[in-house]
C-alpha positions in Angstrom: 0.0 0.0 0.0 2.7 2.4 1.0 4.7 1.6 -2.2 1.6 2.4 -4.3 1.2 5.7 -2.6 4.8 6.6 -3.3 4.6 5.5 -6.9 1.4 7.5 -7.4 3.0 10.6 -5.8 6.1 10.4 -7.9 4.1 10.0 -11.2 1.5 12.7 -10.5 3.6 15.4 -8.8 2.6 18.2 -11.1 -1.1 17.4 -10.9 -0.9 17.0 -7.1 0.9 20.4 -6.8 -1.8 22.1 -8.7 -4.4 20.3 -6.7 -2.9 21.7 -3.4 -3.5 25.2 -4.8 -7.0 24.5 -6.0 -8.0 23.0 -2.7 -6.4 25.9 -0.8 -8.3 28.5 -2.9 -11.6 26.6 -2.4 -11.2 26.4 1.4 -10.2 30.1 1.6 -13.2 31.3 -0.5 -15.6 29.0 1.4 -14.4 30.4 4.8 -14.5 34.0 3.6 -18.1 33.6 2.3 -19.1 31.9 5.5 -17.6 34.7 7.6 -19.2 37.4 5.5 -22.7 35.8 5.8 -22.3 35.5 9.5 -21.4 39.2 9.8 -24.4 40.1 7.6 -26.7 38.2 10.0 -25.2 40.1 12.9 -26.1 43.4 11.2 -29.6 42.2 10.3 -30.3 41.0 13.8 -29.2 44.4 15.3 -26.1 43.1 17.1 -24.1 45.5 14.9 -25.7 48.9 14.4 -24.2 51.6 12.2 -24.1 55.0 13.9 -22.2 58.3 13.8 -20.7 58.9 17.2 -18.9 61.6 19.2 -16.1 61.3 21.6 -18.8 61.1 24.4 -19.6 57.6 23.3 -16.1 56.6 24.2 -14.6 56.1 27.7 -11.8 58.7 28.0 -9.0 58.0 30.4 -6.7 60.9 31.3 -8.3 63.0 28.5 -10.0 66.4 28.4 -13.1 66.8 26.1 -12.9 70.0 24.2 -16.0 69.5 22.0 -18.0 66.6 20.5 -15.3 65.6 18.1 -12.2 66.9 19.9 -10.3 65.9 23.0 -6.8 66.4 24.4 -4.7 63.6 25.9 -3.2 64.5 29.3 -0.1 62.4 30.0 1.4 59.2 28.8 -1.6 57.0 29.7 -4.2 59.0 27.8 -6.7 56.4 26.2 -9.8 56.3 24.2 -11.9 53.1 24.9 -15.0 51.9 23.2 -17.2 49.4 25.0 -19.7 47.4 23.0 -20.2 45.1 20.0 -18.0 46.6 17.2 -17.3 45.4 13.7 -15.7 48.4 12.1 -14.5 51.9 13.1 -14.2 54.7 10.6 -12.3 57.8 11.5 -11.9 61.0 9.5 -9.1 63.0 11.1 -5.8 64.6 10.4 -2.5 62.9 11.3 1.2 63.6 10.9 3.3 60.6 11.9 1.8 57.8 9.9 -0.8 55.2 10.5 1.1 53.5 13.3 0.2 56.4 15.7 -3.4 55.1 15.4 -2.6 51.5 16.6 -5.7 50.0 18.3 -6.0 47.1 20.8 -9.1 45.0 21.1 -10.5 42.1 23.1 -13.6 39.9 23.1 -14.1 39.9 26.8 -14.7 43.6 27.7 -12.5 43.2 30.7 -9.9 45.9 29.9 -7.2 43.2 29.3 -5.4 44.0 26.0 -2.6 41.9 24.5 -0.1 43.0 21.9 -1.1 40.2 19.5 -4.6 41.6 19.5 -3.8 44.9 18.0 -4.0 46.4 14.5 -3.0 49.4 12.4 -5.9 51.0 10.4 -6.1 51.0 6.6 -6.5 54.2 4.6 -9.7 54.3 2.4 -10.5 57.6 0.8 -10.7 60.1 3.7 -11.1 57.4 6.3 -8.9 55.4 8.6 -10.6 52.0 8.9 -10.4 49.4 11.6 -11.9 46.0 10.7 -12.1 44.1 13.9 -12.5 40.3 14.3 -15.9 39.0 15.0 -16.8 39.1 18.7 -14.8 42.2 19.5 -16.3 43.9 22.6 -13.8 46.5 23.6 -11.3 48.7 21.7 -8.5 50.9 23.1 -6.3 53.5 21.5 -3.6 55.6 23.1 -3.3 59.4 22.4 -0.4 60.5 24.6 -0.1 64.2 25.1 -1.9 65.0 21.9 -5.0 66.8 20.8 -7.2 64.9 18.3 -9.6 66.7 16.0 -12.1 64.3 14.3 -14.3 65.3 11.4 -16.3 62.1 11.6 -16.5 58.9 13.6 -18.6 56.0 12.4 -19.1 52.7 14.3 -20.1 49.6 12.3 -20.2 51.2 8.8 -22.1 48.4 7.0 -21.8 49.9 3.6 -18.0 49.4 3.6 -17.8 46.2 5.6 -15.1 44.2 3.9 -15.4 40.7 5.3 -15.6 39.4 1.7 -12.5 41.3 0.5 -9.1 39.7 -0.2 -6.1 41.5 1.3 -2.5 41.5 0.3 -1.8 39.3 3.2 -4.4 36.8 2.0 -2.8 36.7 -1.4 0.6 36.2 0.2 -0.5 33.2 2.3 -2.5 31.7 -0.5 0.7 31.7 -2.7 2.9 30.4 0.1 1.3 27.9 2.4 0.1 25.4 -0.3 3.7 25.2 -1.5 4.9 24.7 2.1 2.3 22.0 2.7 3.2 20.3 -0.6 6.9 20.3 0.1 6.3 18.9 3.6 4.3 16.0 2.2 6.9 15.5 -0.5 9.6 15.4 2.1 7.7 12.9 4.2 7.1 10.6 1.2 10.7 10.9 0.1 11.9 10.0 3.7 9.6 7.0 3.8 10.8 5.9 0.4 14.5 6.1 1.5 13.7 4.1 4.6 12.0 1.4 2.7 14.8 1.1 0.2 17.3 0.9 3.0 15.4 -1.9 4.7 15.3 -3.9 1.5 19.1 -3.8 1.3 
C-alpha cells in the first residue's frame, strides 16, 4: 500500500501540486463567504448597528473633552476606549506621523485586558482610517499620549463598507505560500519513507 502511494505521488507530482493550490483556494473562498454571511446576520439582527458617534460615546481616560469631536490627551496614559459590539470603526481625522500612531488594541471579553497580539493598524480608504475588527470584539482601546485629536467624523459599524468578503495583500501572500509549504512537507515525508523502505530492502 505504501509503495503504491509513493509511486502515485512520484508520477503525479505536477497534478498534485496544482491540486494543493486549488483546494487551498476553495477552502479560503468558502471560509471567507461563511464569515461574510455570518457578519451580515449580525447586522440584520441588530447586534451591529451603524451609527455616527462623538467622543462622548467613548470612555476617555486621562483625556479632556474639548467638544463633541475633539479631545486632548493629558499624560502618557491617555486612552480612548469603546465598549460594545463593534465590527468596524471609521475615523476621518488629520494625522502627521503615519498610521502607526493610530494603533488599536481589542478584546472579546470587555475586561480591559489587552494583548499586543490583539492589535491592528488602520487602513486608509479615501478620507477614512478604517479598523476592521475580528468577530466578537467587545472592547477597543487607543492611546493618544499628550496630543489633541480633531475628528471630522467617527462611524461605528459602517455596514456599507464592511469588507469581510474582501481579499487583502496578506491573504494573497498566504495563498501563494502555504500550499507550497504543505506540498513540500508532504513530498519530504514521502521521500523519507521511500528512502527508509529502500534501506530496509538492502
